[in-house]
N, C-alpha and C positions, 0 to 999 in steps of 0.2 A: 579758626573761628567757626567756620561752617560745620566742621566735625564736632566741635564742642557743643554748638547749638543743637545739632541733630541728636547728639547723645543725651543732652539735657531734656529736649522735648520728648524723647521716647520714654523717659521715666515718669513724665507727668501723667497721672491717672492710671498708673500701672496696677494690675491686680493679678492674682494667681487663680487658675482653674485646676482643680484636682478631681479625680474620680476613679471609679472602678468599672471595668467592663467584664461581664459574665455572659454565659450562654443561658438558655431557657431553664436549665436545671441548676443554675447558680455556680457552675464551675468557672473559674477565671479563664479568660482568653488571653493568651500570650502573643504579643507582636501585632496587636490590632493597630492599624494606621489611624491616627487622629490628626486631621489636617484642618487648618484655618482656611475656610473657603475664601477664594479671592486673593490668597497670598501664598508664598512658599513656606510659611511657618508650619511646624507640625511636631508630633511626637509619636511614640509607640508605647504600648503597654508592657509592663515588666512581668516577671515571673508570677506575680500575684494578681495580674490584670490591672495594675494601677498605672496612672499617668499624671503628669502635671505640665502646665503651660503658663507662661507669663504673657499677659495681653494688656493692651492699652485702651481698647474700645470694645463696645458690644460687638460680638462676632458670631458667626455660625461655624460650628465644628462638624466636620464630616468624619464619621466612624465607618471604616471599611475593613473587611476581613474575608479571606477566601472562603466561599461556601455560605456566607451570611449576607443578609440584606443590608445595604448601606443605610445609615441613619444620619440625618441632619438635626443638630440640637443647637438652639439659641442660647448663648451664654452672655453674662454681664457680671459686673461687680456684685450684683444682688443675687445672681444665680450661678454660683461658681463651684458648687459641690455636687457632683453628678454620680448617679448610679445607672449605668447603661446596660440594658439586657438586649443582646443581639439574637435575632431569629434567623433560622436557616433560610437561605434564598432559594426557594423552590424553582423559580423561573430563571434564575441566574442573570437577571437584568443588571445587577450591580457587579457581576463578575468582570475582572480585568482581563482583557483579551490582548495577547501579543499579536500585533499586525505588521510591525516593521522591524528593521534591523536593530533598532535601539528604542523602540517606542511601543506603548501599549495604550489602551483606551477602554473605558467602561463599555460593556456590551450595550447598555441603553443609549450610548452616543454613537454607535457604529453606523456607518452609512452603507455597509456591505453585509451580505449574508456570510457569516463565518461559522463553520461547524466546529464544535468543541466536544471533546470526549475526555472525561476525567478518569482518575485512577479507578474509581468504583465501577464505572461503565466498562473500562478496559479489562479488568481482571477480577472484578468483584463477584461476578456470577459464576464463572468457571475458569479454570486454568487454561491458558492458551499455549499451544505448542510453539508458535512464533507470533511476532507482532501482527502480521497480516491477518491472522485469524480473529483478532480482537476487533476488527473494523467492520466486518460484514453487517449490512443492514442498519448501521448506526449513523451513516453519513449521507444526508440527502445531497443529490447532485453528483454522487460518486458511483461509478461502476467498478466494483472490486471483484476480481475473480481469481480463484486458485488456478495455477497452471497445471497442477498435478496433485495426486494424493500421496506422492512420495514423501517420506520423512525428511524434514529439514525445510519445508516451506517452499515458497515460490509463488509470486502473485503478480498481477498487472493491475494498475490503478488508472482509470480514465476519469478525469474531472471535467464535467460539462462538455462532453462530446469529443469529436475528432478535431485535433489541432495540428496534424501533420499527415503526410502520406508516407514518406520514407524516413522521417526523423523520429527520434525517441519522444514518446508522448507521456512518459512517466513524470510525476511531479518532482520538484526539488525537495529534498529532505534536509532539515536543519535540526540538530540535536544539541541543545545547550550552546547555541552559537556556532556549532561545527557544521560545515557543509559536508554531508555524508554521501559517500558513493553508494549507488544502488545498481551496479553492473550485474549482468548475467553473463558469465564467462563459460565458454564451451568446455565440455568435459573431454572432447577428443574422441568419443566413442563412434563417431560417424565413420571412422576408418573400418569399423566392423559392420555397422548397420547399413552403411551407404544410403542413409535416409535422404541426404541431399544430393546423392548421385556422385559417382566417381570416387567414392571413398575419401572425400575431402576431410581435412581435420576439423576445421572450424564450421559450426553450424548452430542455428538456434533450435534444432530439433533434438538436442541431447537430453532434455529434461533436467537442465541445471537449475539450481536455486538462484534467486537474486539476493543481494547482500543486505537488503533491509531486514531480512529474516534473522540476521545476527542479533538485532536489538533485543533487550530483555524487557518484556512487557511489565514484569513485576516492579521494575525500577521507574516506570513512567508515572509522572504526576498528572500530566495534561497533554493533549494533542489539539492544536488549532490547525484547521484546514482552510487555506485561502484558495478558493476554487476557481476564480476567474481573474482576468487581467485587471478589472477595476479594483480588486483587493491586492493583487500581487504585483502591480506595476512597479513598486518601489524596488523589486528584485530584478527588473530589467530582463536581459536576454537569457536568464536562467529559469524564467517563470512561466513559459507558455503552457506548460502542463499543470500549473498550479504550484502551491507551496504547502508543505506539511511541516509545521513547527512543533517540535517535541521538546517538552520540558521535563526533566527528571526530578525525582524527589529530593528534597533538601531538608536539613535539620531545622528544628525550631527551638527557641529558648525554653528552658525548663528542665525538669528531671530527665535523665537519660531514659530512653525507651528502647527496649529490646523486643524484637518480634521474630518468631520462628513460624514458618509456614511449611507444612508438609502435605503433599498430594500424592495419592496412589490411584491408579486407574487402569482401565482396560479399553482397548480400541478394537473395533471389528468393522467389516465392510458395510457400507450403506446398502449395497445391492449386489446380487449375483444375477447373471443373465440366464443361467440354465443352459440345457443342451437339447438337441433335437431328439435323441434316442436315449433310453435308459435301460432297455431290456434286450436280450438276445433276439426275441421275436421281432421287436421293432427294427433291429439291425437287419434281420433277414428280409423283412417286408420292404424296406427302403433301399438297402445296399446290396442285397443278394446273399447267396449261400457262402461264398468265400469269406466275406466279412463276418457272417454269422458264425462260421467255423472258428475263426480267430477269436471272436467274442466269447465263444463257449470255453475256450482255453484261458483267455486273459481276463474275462469279465468285461462288463461295460463300465468303464471308470469315469468318474466325474473329476477330470483334471482341473477344471476351473475351481472347484471347491478345494481340491488339494493344494492349489496355489494360493487362493485368496481367502478361503473361509476359515481364517485363523484369528486368534485373539493375541494382541500384543500388550505387554505390561508397560505401564507408564509410571514414572516417578519424578516429582519435582520437589526439591528442598531449597528453601531460602532462609537465610538468617540476616537480619538487619539490625543496626545499632545507630541510634540518632539522639541528638540532644544539643545542648550548648547553653550559652549565657547571652547577655546583652551584646557582647563583642564578637564571639565566635560560635558558629553553629556547624554541625557536621551530620552527614548521613553516610554510613558505610554499609555495604551489603555484599553478600556472596550467594551465588546460586549454582546448583548442579541439577541438570535435567538429563534423564535417561529414558528414552522412548523406543520401544520395539515397533517395527512396522508389521502390517498384517501379512507381508510376504517374508518368507524365510530369508535370513541373512540381510535384512534391511533394518534400519533404525537411525536414531538421531541422538547424539550426546552433546551437551553444551555445558560449559562452566564459565562463570563470570564473576569478576570482582569489581566493585565500584566504590569510589570515594569522592564525595562532594563536600567541599569545605568553603565556608563563607566567613570572612573576617572583616570587622569594622575597626579600622585603626583609630579613627576619630570622626568628628562630624563632617569632615570634607573628603575622606578617602576610605573606600572599601573595595574589597577584592573577592572574587569567587573563582574557585578551582573545581573542575570536573575531570575525573579520570576514570576510564573504564577499560578493563582488559577482558576480552572474550576469546575463548577457544572452543571450537566445535568440530564434530565429525559426523558426516551424513553419509550413510550407505543407502543409495537411492535405487538399487536394482538396475534393470536394463529394459526400458520401456519406450513407448512411442513408436514412430514409424521405423520400419526396418526392411528395406528392399532386398536384403539377403536372407529373409526369413529367420533372423537370429534373435531379434528382440522378443521378450517373453510373451507379451500379449499378441503380437503379430503371429508368432509360431503357434500359439495356443489355438488361434482361429483355424489353422490347417491341421490340427492334431485330431486324429480319429480316436474316439473314446474306447474302442476295442483294441487299440495298441497296448503293448506292455512297455511302459517307460520307467518302471521302478528299478532301482539298483539291485544287483544280486548280493549274495552274502559277502562278497569281497569288496563291495562298494562300487562296482563297475556298472555304468549305465548303458543300456542298449541304445543304438542310434534310432532316432525317430524316422518314421516313414517319409516325412516331409523334409528330412535333412537336419532337423533340430529337435532335441529332447528338452522340453521346457523344465522338467524336474532337474535334469542335470545342469542346465544353465543357471537356475536359481541356486543350486547347491555349490557350484564351483566358481562362478565369476565374482569379481570385485569391481564395484563402480563407486568410488568414494571421493568426498570433498573434505579436506582438512583446512580449517581456517584458524589463523591467529590474528587478532585485531586489537589495535589500540585506538581509543577515542579520547582525546584530551583537549580541554579548552581552558582559557584563563580570561576573565572579564574584570575590568577595573572601572570604577566610577569615581571621578574626581570632580568635586563641587568647587568650581573656580571662583564663583562670586554669588552672593545671596544677600538680598535685603527685602524690605516690604514689597517691592515692586518687581524685582528681577531675580531670576535664578539661572545661572549658567553652569552647565556641567559638561565634562568631557567623558565619553564612554569609549573604551577600547576593548576589542575582542580579538583573540587569536585562537584559531581552531586547527586541529590536526587529526586527520583520519588516515591511519596507515594499517594495511593488512597484507598478509601473505596467504595465498590460496594454493594448496597443493591438491591436484586431482590425480587419482590413481585408478587406472583401469587394467585389470588382469583377466585375460581370456586364455586359459591354459590350452595346451596343444591337444589334450585328449577330448575336448568338446566335440560333440557329434558333427557340428558344422565345419570342423577343421580336419575331419578324417579323409576327405577327398584330397588327393595329392596336389590338385591345382588350387587348393584353398590358401588362405593366409597362413595356416600352419601355426597358430598360436600368436597372440598379440599382447604386448605390454605397452601401456600408455602412461606417460609421466608428464603432468603439466604443472608449471610453476608460474604464478602471477604475483608480482609485487605492485601494489597500488598505493599511491601517496596523494593525499589531498590536503592543501594548506589554504587557509583563508585568514586575512588580516583586515580588520575594519576599524575605522576611527570616526567618531561622531561628536559633533558639538550640538548640544540641545539647549536652547535659550527659551525661558518662559517669562512672559511679561504680563503683569496683572494690573488692570486699570481700576479706577474708582467705581465704575459702573458695572463691575463684575464681568468684564470681557477679558478673556485670557488669550494671549497670542503665544503659540509655541512654534518655534522655528528649529528645523533640523538641517544640518549640513553634514555630509558624510563622504568618506572615501573608502573604496573597497578594492581588494585584489585577491584573486584566487589562482591557485596553481593545481593542475591535475596531471598526474603522470601514472601511466599504466603500462606494464611490460609483461606480456604473456609469452611463455615458451612451452610448446607442447612437443614432446619427443615420442614418436611412435616406432615400435619395433615389431616386425612381423617375421614369421617362420622362426620361432624360438628354438633354442637348442635344448631339446628334451624338456625337463621340468623347470628350466631356468626362467626367472621372471625379470632379471635386470635388463634394461634396455640395450646394454652393450652385448648381451648374449643372444644375438639374433642374426639371421642372414641379411636382413634389410632394416636399415634405420633411417627414419626421416625426421626432419625438424621443421616445425612451423613456429614463426615468431610474429607477434603483433604488438606494436608500440604505439601509444597515443600520448601526446603531450599537448597541453592547452594552457594558455596564459590569458586571463581575463582581468581587465581593470575597469573601474567605473566610479561614478560619483552620483550623489543624489542630493536634492534640496526639497524640503517640504515645509509648508506653512499651514498650521491649523489654527482656526479662530473659533473660540467657544464663547457664545453669548449666554451666560447664566444657565447652561445646560439646556437651553431652549433651541438654539440654532447652532449647529456645529458644521463648519465648512473646512474643507481641506483641498489644497492644491499641491502638486509636486511634480518633479521632473527627475528622471533617471537617465544617465548617459553611460554607454557601454562601448568597449572595444575588445576585440578578441583575436587571438592568433588564428582562429578557425576561419575568420572572414577573409574574403578576397583581398581587401585592404585592411591589414591588421592594425593600422594606426587610425582608421576612421571611426569616429564616434557615432553611435546610433542612439537616438533620443526617444524616451518613452514617457509621455505625460500622464498625469492622473488628476482627477478632480471629483469631489463628492460633497453632498450636503445632506445632513440629517436634521429633521425638525421634530422636536418633541412637543406635539400639539397639546398634550395634557399640562405642560408647564405654562401654556398661554391661554387656555380656555377651560371651562368647567363642563364635563360631560355628564353631570347630574348623577354621578355615582355608578352608572352602568360600566363605563370604561374607566379603568384605573390609570392606564398609560396608553398613549397612542403616538406612534412615530411613523413618519413617512420619510423615505430616503431615495436618493438617486446618486449613482456613481458611474464614472467613466474612467477607463484606464487602458493603457497599452502595455504589452509586454512582448517578449520575443523568444526566439530559439536560434542559437548560433548555427551557422552552417556546420555540416558534419566534418569531422576530422579528415583532412586530405582532399576535400572537395575542390580546393583551389590549385592542386598540384596534378601534374601528369605522373601517375604512379608507374613504378617499374615492377615487373613480375619476374620471379626466378624461372629459369628454364635450363635445359641442357643443349648446348650448341656443339655438335660433334660429340666429343667425349668430355667436354669441359663445361663447367658451370658458367652460366651467362645470364643476361637480363634482356627482357623485351618490354617494350612500352605497352601499357594497358590500353585496351580499346576504349576506355573512358577518358575523355579529354578534361583536364582541369580547367577551372574558370576563375581567372583573377578578379572578376567582377562579382562573384557570388557573395551574397549578403545574408543576413539572418531573416528568418520568417517573422512576420509581425502579426500580432494578435490585437484586435480592438474590441472592447466590450462595453456595452451600456447595460447597467443593471438598475431596475426599478423595484421598489418594494415597500411594504409597510409591516409594522409589528404592533400588536396591541395586547394588553392584558385586561381581563375583566373577571367578574365574579369574585371580587375582593382578592385579586391577584392569584386566584386559584386556577386560572386558565390563561394561556398565552397562545396567540396565533401569529405566525410569521408567513408572509407571502413574498415571493421573489419571482420576477420575470427578467430574463436576460436575453440579449441578442449579441452574438459574437461573430466577428469576421476574422479570417486569417488570410493575410495577403502575402505575396512573395513566397508562396509555398514551393519548396524544392522538388524538382523533377529531373528526370533524365530525358533529354530531347535528342532526337537523331540529328546527326551532322553528316555532311557529304563524305562518302568513303574516300574521296580523293585527299582528304585531310590526314588519312592514316588512322582515323578514329571512327567509331560507330555512334557513340553517344557523348553528351556533355551535360553536366549538372547545371541547371538554370533555375532562377526564380520565376516560375511560369504557371502558377495556378492560384485560385482563391477558394476558400471554404467558408461556409456559413453554418452556425449553430444557433438554435434558439430553444429555450426551455423554460420550465416552470418548476418551482420548488415550494412546497407548502408543508408547514409543520404546525401541529396542534398539540400543546402540552396541557395536561389537566392534573389537578389534585382533587379528585372527586370525593375522596374520603380522608378526613383529618381527625386527629384525636388519638385515642388508644390504638386505633387502626389507621395506618397511613398508607394510602395508595397513590403513587405517582405514575402517570402513563403518558407516553408521547407517541404520536403518529407522524411519520416522515414520508411524504409522497413527492416523487420527482419524475420528470420525463425530459427527454432531449430529442430533437430532430436535427439532422445534418444534411447539407447539400453542397455539391461541387458547383460553385457559381461561375467559375472561369477555368478553362483548361486550354493551354496554348499548344498542346500536343494531341494527337488522336487518342480517343478513348482506349484504355488498356485494362487488362486483368492483373491482379496481384494477389498474393497470399494463396495458400493451397498449392496444388500440384498441376492441375489442368482443368480446363472448362468442363470436361466430361466428369470431373469429380467435385465440381462446385468451387467457385472462386469469388473473391470480391472484384467489383468492377468500378473503376474510376471513370466517370462519364459526366460531362457538363450537363447541369440541370437535374441530375439524379442524386440520390442519397449516396454519401461516401461509404456507407456500410451495406449497400445492396449486395446480395449474393446471386450470382448468375450461373448458368450451366448450359450445356448443349441440349438440343431439342431433337426428338425423333421426327422423322419425316412427316408422320401423320399430324403432328401438332404445330408445324411451322407456321401455318396461316394464323392460328389462334394465339400462339405464345411468342412468336418472333415476327411480328408484322413488319419490322424494319429490315429484316433480312440480314442482320449482322451475325447470325449464327448463334445467338445467345438468348435465353429467356431468363427473366427475373423470377427466381423461385423463393426468395425470402429476403430478410433484412436482419442483420445481427443486432441492430439497435432495439432495445426493449420498448414496448408500448408505454410502460411505466414501471416504477419500483415503489414498493410500500414497505416501510419498516415499522414495527410496533415494539416499543421498548417499555418494560414495566418493572416497577419496584414496589413491593408490598412489605410493610412492617406491622407485626402484631406482637406487642410486648418484646420479648427477647428473640422472637422468630423474625426472620426476614427471608424474602423470596424475590427472585428476579427471573424474567424470561424475555427473549427476543424472538419475534417472528419476522420473517422476510418473505415477501411475495414479489417475484419478478414476473410480470405479465408480458408475454410476447418476446420477440427476439429469437432468431433462428440459429441453429447450429448445423454444421456439416459433419455427419456421423459416419466417418469412414471405417470405424470399428465394425459396425454392422455390415458394411459393404464387404469386408474381408470374410466375415462369418458366412455371409450369403454366398460369396463366390466359392467357399469351401463346402457349401451345402450343409452346414452344421448349425445354423441359427435356430434358436429355441422356437421361433414362430414360423419356421420354414413351411410347415404344412397347415398352419392355422387358416381355417376357412371363414373366420369372423369378418364381417364387413365393417368398415369404418363408418362414421356418421354420414358421410357423403355417399355411401353405398358402394365404395370401392374396396376391392380385395387388396389388402396391403401386406401380404405375407412375404417371406423371403423368396419364394419361387417367383412371385409377381415382380418384386423389386429387381431381381436378377434379370428377368426377361426384358423389363423396361430399360435397364441400363445397357444391355447388349443391343437394344434397338436404338440407342443414342440418347436416352432420357436421363439427365443427371439429377432429376428432381427427387427420386425416392428416398435419398439419404439426407436431404435437407429438411430438417425437422424443427418443430416448435420446441424451443428450449426453456419454456416457462417452468417455474417451480414455486412451491411454497415450502419453507423450511422453518422448523423450530431451531434457530441458530444456537440458542443458549437457554438453559434453564438451571436454576439452583435453589436449594432450600438450606437454610442455616439456622443454628441455634447458638446463642451466646450465653455462656455461664459467667457471671460477673465475679470479680475477684473477692467480693464480700462472701461469696458462698464457697470460696476455695482458700479460706484462711489468709486472704489478701496476697496470695502467691502470684496470681496472674488472672487476666481475662482469657477465657478459653472459648473459641468459636469452632464449632464442628458443623459439617454439612456434606451434602451430596450434590453433584451437578452433572449435567450432560451437555453434549454438543452434537448438533445434527441428528437428534433422536427421531424427529419426524421429517420425512422428505417425501413430498408429493410431486411427481412429474410423470409425464407420458413419454419422455425422451427415451429412446430405445437403446440406451447404453448405461454405463455405470453412473454417470453424473453429467448433467448438461453444462457444468461449470468448469471445464478443463480446456487445455489448449496444447496442441502439438507444437506450436511455434512460440512457446514462452510468452514473454510480455509484449509481443508484436500486436498492437491494438487492431490493425487491419488484417489479422489472420487468427485472432485468438478465439474464434468460435469453431475452429476446425480441429477435430480430434482424430487420433489414430492410436488405438489400443493403449490408453494411458494406464499408469499405476492407479488402481481403483481408489476412490475416495473412501474415507472411513468416518465412523461415528465414535463417540467417546462417553464413558461413564467414569466419574471421579469421586473419590472420598477425600475430604479436606479436614485438616486440623490446624488451627492458628492459635498460638499462645503469645500474649502480649504482656511483658513484664514491666 
């Protein structure tokens, strides 16, 4: 009876609403969402932009489409035939932002500052070598820096300051629901360079790439960056470094679309340092008659230019095919990239195949597949620190330009006077990464129940990231630095890593709509993640002649590192939306992990936020179009490091037998995750008829239970133990101003992003200590209560102790790695069929430790060694002065201001429409560049590199890196 009555009443007064949705030029828009506000009812437009709905009462329809401004239209039985024209959403206020594991929200209703980058911003201006290159200068609140100029990428990302001391500070990356691994895995070359001392196999000084560089920028549709705990709390103990959510391109209903992109380009060094002498007379004056006599025979050679002043060819080809119908859509793409480095025998090759398929079985069940195979080869050269004078940049610093290092007619190289011939090293060594990677996910949406008031759906996600990494290092026996009988006598390195990541997520999402336009959305979810990594590096020394197999050597060593981690969690979240005027959210995440001291203990992370759209509640007399104030609080965490809770065993030789000894670090069964708490306040407003948008955010973040190593009594048999024993604080500001100052036939959109962060160690349960770098005499970070976590200190010469070291602890503060501020300026200009874009990035302040110049100074070969120009303070700052200061005990001369201004990207394109090409295709041609303008006083190749990879508390320290490069590209895109 009740069902019959309900069915009968729903037919009373029923009427149809039909319509067509087009863009501003009259082209139909396919797949536009048409929702009845205040209910779960809706539809989407078909191939011709048409839609229809059956309604019973006067209602408000909401039309939304990616890249276009959302429109609300009143309908009734008297107004039921619609022609909707959608306009581009310049300010992206109606853009849907993915913020949770199974949730999204309109940007205008967000209570957090979430940075978004679309496909056009990622790859629309210039072709990127790797994904990391597409992010520079575009994300406020993010410090993104390249670790090296070596082909194949490698970057570190720090979101809103320092969040750990010894833990990984990189964000969590999620691609189409897959938890993606971003490890940096040692190449094993430390056995030759001894950069970390003792010839150990595993070190972070190998200049290895990190695995996020595998992703294909051209396949990405959108990137959302959740920068702080208030936004990322729903991800719990994986989110202390923030969360980067990547959505790849998917097909759309309509005619099949084929697109071919081809890019050719050249790369060249940003900067060369130069040399102290360039003529025989200069050699005689400075280095004497013996050196001049040798220079008269061999010439004065510019070996830096011979190594680095080269052009590399670049090529990227991509073909994509997409389309579909109302039930099934698809996106299929293939890419091949081949890039030469500026150093001989270096380069990067990558091939990728992707298939994204979406299928709607019926009104209550749909499914999405994503599959990506990537294979790449990176030849990275041999750079960074090298205590054996073998790495290329290190040996170059001690190479005299009057030496003869060139090969003879038989291809044999002479030995270098410093024991290393850099031209021979470049010519003969191999240092390679081979990657084979599979990324797969499946997502299912099941609508369990729906009526006028309720909507209940089940969302399931399974993700898999699996890759193998093979590293190959070949250092043949004939190299100069192996000619000494006491040397390693040729080295072969073979590394193999198998990495597997699985994640399974299940979510129930219930929406409840009331009569007074209040929407309640409840989410319940369960998650489980599995991480397994097994690395085996085999090193062979004293090779048999020209043999390269690891079994053809007098000495063979094996290093193995295994990591296994199992995480489980749940979350619950409630969102209340009152007429898009007030939007409140509360939530709770619970996590447990095998890394914690108690693997079965749940740790809880709450969140709460409120956004108030004031413009929906009051009239601002036309000046302000929209105004939103927002406040958000959240907590997230970082699991303890693998093995922190165990007493590790180290291999050793006992007598003549293999044995084990206990590590000097005691495990801690009570160790727990680091916890981050963040309060974020802000406002967003648009004005000038929505042609301007201003966003302001202030955050205060504390990190408690920071992991440290504390000393323990030696009577225990150990020296240190991992404890939760410190607290950090970060505070910062983020401001964004977007403008459309010119509209019409000429369209100019511009955006300024400004941000800054300050950090402090607010509690330290152990004595202050140095970390990062090599020694205080060379500049290190210092962790000290009440001081910045990124301060750089060093030793003090005796004459300056009273002024620079009043505390008498032996250290002076010479700088701070944290920037004073960053400013990014992103622009897009369209004039008819022409379009142009450019990105400037200004980093003001932030210091770096320039140990490359230290080495050149010690060798007496620095380009400015004899320069008598005084700096603005009246101080002589040439190489001779720096060296004398260092020998006197002053670590300051090589701690430099690392500010810069860069033209990150610039591109100019022209589109020839298919009407002018006999309807064959649309053709877009253009030229672009990257890093074409670089302004900095930093006395090395680039202020943006790191000898220690992604280590945030060491990444401003450089030692003879692979020089950074700039690029020029020519592009052709045909769309059929």
